[in-house]
N, C-alpha and C positions, 0 to 999 in steps of 0.2 A: 782858142777860147770856143767855147761850144754857145751858139746862139741859144738863145732865153727865150722859152714862151710861155707866155702866163695864158691860164685857162682863168674862165670867170662864169660860173655857176652859180645853183641856189644853194649848195654844201652838201653834206656826205650821208645825207637820208637816201632811204631805200626806196628812190622814184627813178622812172628811165632816163631823166638830162644828167642823173647825179653818177648811174649806170655807165652812159657812152662818157660823162665827161672824164672821169674818174679812171676808165679804161683806156683812153688816150691818152691821158696824164701819165699813168706808169708806163704805157707802150712807150710815150718818146723819151720818157726818163731811161728806158732801158736801153734805148739805142743810141742814149750819150746828148742829148739835148737837157739843157737846164731847163728846170719846170715848176714852176709856182702856180698856184692855184688859191684865188681869191674869191670868197663865200660871198652872197651877198644879204643873207641871213644863216643866222645860228640854226642847228638842227642838231640832230642826235647824229652820231656817228657811226652808221651803218655799212658806207664801204670802207674800205682802208687806201691810203695811198704810201707808196712805197716810201721808205726812211730816204732823207733825200730832197724831197719834195717839200720845198717851201710852200705853207697853209695859213692864212688869216681868213678869220672870218669877223664880222663887227661885234662890237662889244655892247651895243646898244641891242634889243630884242623888239621885234614887231608883236608880242604878244603885250595885249591893251594898249596898242600906239595908234592913234590916230592914222588912217591909208595915206594921206596926202603929208601928214606929218613925216609918218616911215621913210616913203620917197626921197621926200627931202634930203633926210640923213643919208641914207645908200647913197643920192648921187655926189655930196658933198664927200662921203667916206671912198668911194671910190675915185673922185679926182686926185685926193687926198694920199692914197695907198698906190695908184699905179707909180707915179713919177718916183717913188720910194724902191717900189720891185723893179723897175726901168725896163721891161722887157724889151725883146726886140720884137714880138710880135704879137696881137691879143686873139684868143678865140673866144669869143660869147656864147654861153647854150640857152634858149629860152627866148620867144617872143612877149612874155609880160616883162623881162627884165632887160632884153635887147636894148629897145628904146634908149631906156635910162643909162645905160653903158654908152653908148654913144652923144645922147646928152652931154654926162658929166666928162667926156673925153673930147668935145668940141673944141677944135682948134689948137690943138696938143699935137705933138709932132708923133702919137704913135697911132698905127698903123690896125682899126680893128674889125676883125671880120668876125661874122654873128651866125649863129649855126639854130634856122627854125627847128622844133621838134612835133608841134600838135598836128592837128588835125588841120590840114591850109583854110580849110571853112568854120574852125571854129574861130568864138565870138572873142576878142579881148575888153579888157576894160576900153572905156572910150579915151581916157588918157594914153595908155598903151595905144590904143590904135592910130591915135591922132599922131603921136611922135612916131610910131614907126611910118606913117605913110610919108612923114615929113622926111626923117632922117636915114631912111633904109638906104636912100641912092646914092649917101653920101659913105657907106662903110666901105674897106677896100674889096667888101666882097661878102656873098651871101652864099653859104649852102645849104640848099634844099634835099630834102628826103624823099622827091622822088619829081617826075616828070612833071605830072601832075601840080605838085607843090609850088614847083617854076614857074608853070603857067599862071595859078592863082595871083603867087607873087607878083609876077609881072604885071599882072593889071591892077595889083590895090596898089603895088607904092611908084609904080614905072623905072623901077630899077632894071640896068641890066645886066649888072656884074654879078650876076646868080651861077651858082654851080652845083650839079646833083649829082652828089654823094649819098648812097644808101646805106643804113647803119651795120656795122661789121655782124657777125655774127658770134656770140660768146658762145664756142660748141661744147655742145653736152654729149658725153662719152657714158654708153650706159654703163651702170653697176650691177657686179652679181646677184640678181633676183630674182624670184618671180613674177615673172609677166602674168598680171590678171587679167579680169574681164573689169576693167577699168578706162573711164575718160576723165582725163585731167584737163585742168584750166587753171591759169597762173595770170592774177591781176590784182587793184586795189579793188576791197569791195567798194565801189561806188558807182553812182546810179549810172555813167556813164559806159561801164566796165560789160553792162547786160547780164549781170550774172542772174538774176529772175528769169529771163528768158530760155539760158541754159536749162533751170532746174523746173521750171512750166516743163520744157524739151524733155528732159531726163524722164518726169514724172509720165508721160505718154505711154514711153516706152514700153512694149510688153515683157521683153527680154529681165526678168526681175533677178538674174543674177550677175549683172552689173552695177557696179556702184561707180558713183563722182566724185572725184577728189578736189577739193578746192582749196588752190596757196593764195592766201592774201588775208592783208584787213583791210580794217575800213571803218566808215559809221553805218554801213551797212550791213554788217554782220550780226545782229540781232533780227533785222527785218528778214533777211536771209534765210538764216535760221528758223524762225516761225513759218516762211514760208515752206519750206521744204516739209517741216512739220504738217502743215495745213495739207499737201498735195501727196501725204503720206509716203512721203520716202526718206525721213530724216534719219531712217536706222540704215539708208546705202548712201549718205551725203556726206562726205568726210571734209570738216573746215580745219585745216593744217594753220592757218593763221599767216602771218608775213615770216619767213623761210630764208635764209640767206643761201643754203643751201638746198634745193629740190632734186636733186639728181637720182634719188629714190623714187619720190613719185612719180618723175619723167619716165624712170626706169620700169616700173610697175603697169605704168598704161599703156594702152594698146591704140587711142585717140586721143589727139589732145583739140579743144574747142578755142575759140577767141571768139565772146558771143559781143565784141563790143559795137557801143553805138557809134563812136568815132575813134582816131588811130590818126596819129602820125606815120609813125612806120612802124610795127609792133615786134620787139626786141622779143617776148614769148612766144611768140609767132614761130621766129625764124630759130628760137634756140629750139622751138619741140620736132621741127622739120631736122635737125642736124643729128638727134637722137639716133634714127630718124622715127617721127609717130604719125601714122594716118592723120590727119589736119583736116577741122573746118573751118572756116572764117567766113568774119562778116564784111562785104563787100561794101569796105568804107570810101573808097576811092570812085563811086561815079561810074562806075564801068570801067575803069581805069587802072585795075591793082596791078602792080607791078612783083608781087610775090608769086601770087597763087595761082595759077591755068588751071579754070575748073575742068576737073574729070581727071586733070592727069597729073598736077603733084599737089593735089589736094581739092577740097570743095567747097565752093563761096554760096553763101546763101545771104538774104537782105536782113539788114539790121532791126531786132526787135521783130521780126517775123517766125513767131513759135512753129507754124506749120513745117516749114521749110526747114528749120533747124530738125524737127524731128523726123521729116522722111530723112535728111543726109544725116543724121547720126543712126536711123534706124538701118539704111544702104547700106553702110560701113560695118554696123553690127553682124546685118545678116549675109553680107559677102564679103567671104575672106578676100577673092581673088582680087576684088576691087580695095579691099583695105590693102592689102600688099602693093599692090599697082605704084601706087599714091603715094605709099612708105617708101619705094624705092626710088621713086623718081623728086622724092621730097629732099632727100639725101644729098642732092647735086647741091643744095643752099651753102653748103660746107666750102666749096670750089668759088662759087656764084660770090658769095659773102664772105671771102676768108681776110680775116682780121688784120693781117698783115699789111695784106693790098688796099682795105678800105682806109688802113691808118697812112698809107704812103700817096695815097690821095687826099688828105687834109694834109697832108704836107706842102705837098706840092704847089696847093692854093693859100697857103696859110703863110709859106716863107719865101713867097714872091721876089 
């Protein structure tokens, strides 16, 4: 009888938590485990689970629902649903909801492992933060995405059972298309992702034969389109919206930029490195970046610093040798963050 893994996530919408949790669910299922997924919110079905994976989402919606009332319903829903699924182990994703999973299953027989996904210094709602500090030390284990995140977690929660597991890379293989003078970025069009700084930097580049390709959707799209128009580059900025498959956009580009103000462990960056592309990323780990070594496998700039980002873009555009050097080194992410290897690290933790 195969062991039964329950993954608890936000749902199947198109976010980083959803991508990571669904990818692991499918992998565990394919190597012989029984897998169930319990969603905490109703959502669009952007990602797909393999046939044979049991999926359950709440019958109630958070739309037009008082936040406290929804959280109360969510805790009861978890408490009622988990015994019916009756897994051997539980892996929950997301700082906002992990404390409520632990609260709902307090006093039960189930081993609950929690995976934190956000920037370790991100501010949580008061109740989530309080419960996190109170309950995380009672989790069977905590998975942090970086050593920096582990240090912050230990300071905040006093928990000791913390394991560092990097995000696995979903490798992007180039498809046969023309490589262009194009810069690409992938991410939600929200303030925290820093697209406005990228558009401002792009507008300062004197090389007018380059284009900027933006993949993602969000509340800031109209504002960003207006900014591109104001900066005089709207005819060279392509807004693709939210794409399930963005291999073509990656394959056509030469440079990838992650302009975020905060990140947990950016999937889009490591995917771009796997292509490989010459990458620029903001150093959101306070000097402890565990993905890019500046000048070796990419370039690092300070978040929100338009001048630094402009110089980094210009250096890669004008210096083909540097561009090729960091691109070649970036390719090493395929081995370092091999999906099967990372998934095996998860199994070693949650199947103890």
